[in-house]
N, C-alpha and C positions, 0 to 999 in steps of 0.2 A: 508325209509333210504336215498333215493335219496335227498329228501328234506332236511334232516338234514345236509349232505354233501354240499348241495349248501348253506345252512344257515350258516354253519361253514366257508366254503370259503368267502362268502360274509362278514361274521364277521372278518375274517383275513383279507381281503382287506380293511375294513373299518377301522381297528386297524392301519394297514400300513398306510392308507392315512392320518388318525389323527395324527399320529406320524411324519410323512412328513410334513404334514401342520404346526405342532407345532415347528418341527425344522426350517422350512421356517421363522416362525413368530419370533423365537429367533434370527435367522441370520439376518433378516431384521431389528429388533430392535438395534443388536449390530451394524450393518452398519450405521444406523441412529445416533446412538449415537457417533459412530466415526466421522462420517461427522461433527456432531456439534461441537466436541471437536476440529477437524482440522480446522472448520472454526473459531471458536472462537480464536484459536492460530494464524491463518493468518491474522484474522481481526485486531489484536492487537499487530502485528509485524511490526509496524512502528517504523522506527529508530530514536532516539532522540539523542542529543548531549551528554548528560550525561547518564552514565551505570545506575545511580538510579533513573533516570527520567522515570517514566512508562506513557505511554499513555493513559490518561483517556478515558472513553467511550464519553464524550463530545468532546475532541480533535478529536476523530475517528469519530465521526457524523460530525464534522465541515469540516474534510478532505473528507469525502464521499459526502457531500453535495457541495463542491467545485468540485469533480469528476463530478457529475452530472450536475452541471452549465456549466462546460467546454464542456463537451459532447453535451450539448444543444446549446452551442454557445454563452452562456451568459459569456463572458471573464472577464468583469470587476467584475462581482459577483464572479467568480471562485477566482480571484486575492484576493479579499476581504475575502475570507474563507481561502486561503492558506498564506497569508501574516503574520497573527498573529501566524500561527503554525510554519512557516519558522523562525521567529523571536525568537521562543523558541527553535530552534534546531532541529525540525523535518525533517530530511534529504529529506524524500520524497516530504514533501511541498516545501522545498528549491529547489530541482530539478525541480519540476513543475513551480515554480515562474521563475525560470531560463529559462525554455522552453519557457514560455509566452513572455519574454523579447527577447529571442532569434529568435522567429518568429514574435514578433510585434503583439501578441494576446491581444487585450483589452488594450495594452500600445503601445507607440511608440517603435519601433524595438532600442535595446540598446543592442549591444554585450558586452560593458563593466559591464553593469548591470548584463546582462545574465551569463558572465564569474564569477563574484563575487559571485552570488548565486551558480553556479557549483563547485566552490572552496569550499564552506562551505558544500554543499552535498557531496562532495567526502571526504571532511575531517570527516564528520560524517558518512561515512560507506556505501554511496550509490555508487555502482560500476557504474551505468549510469552516475553519474556525473563526474567521471573520464574520461569515454568515451567522454562525451559531452565536456569537456576540451580539449580532443584531437582533435576532429572535429572541434572546434570553433577557436582554436589557428591559423591555417594557414590563417584565413580571418581577423586577427587583427594584429595592428603593435606592437612592443616591448614597445612603449609608452602607448599603450591602455591596453595591458596585466599587465603593471605595475600599472596603474590606478584602474583595476579590483582588484588586490591584495590590494591595499590601501582601496578600497571600501569595500571589503570582510572583513579586520580589522575594519572598521567603524562599520559594522553590528555586528561584534561580540562584540565590544565594548557597542554599543547600547542596545544590549540584554543581557549585563553583562554576559557573558560566560567566563570561564578560557580559557587563550590562549591556541592554540594547539601547 
């Protein structure tokens, strides 16, 4: 009898363990799916100038390539990745180009050009673009700020965007 009781107890423990294990597998699978969905949503959450413009996977790859190059210190290559995106209205790329001009990374430091890109970035919804404008403004003369607004208008016309 004792052997049967132990066997039943072991069987119940094994069943409980099996159920626990299966629940954990389901939970882990659900978690993985959720993470992939969130990662996909974040990955393509780059802001574009037009509400109807969807960032393509190729544009996202180009943006990430620019991030990799910038992280590695290859600033000219990062700029060559971001400029085409910035010209099509990707706010994050506009902000990054502005930062590069502001800090002189891979280009001559140029506050007017940086301010112009920050204007476009802020207009296209990048909060950091607005913050960068506020931080850069005290270091510029009113004439430089006026030139930056002219340059931003030129960039908008160059990319054939509707005026803001």
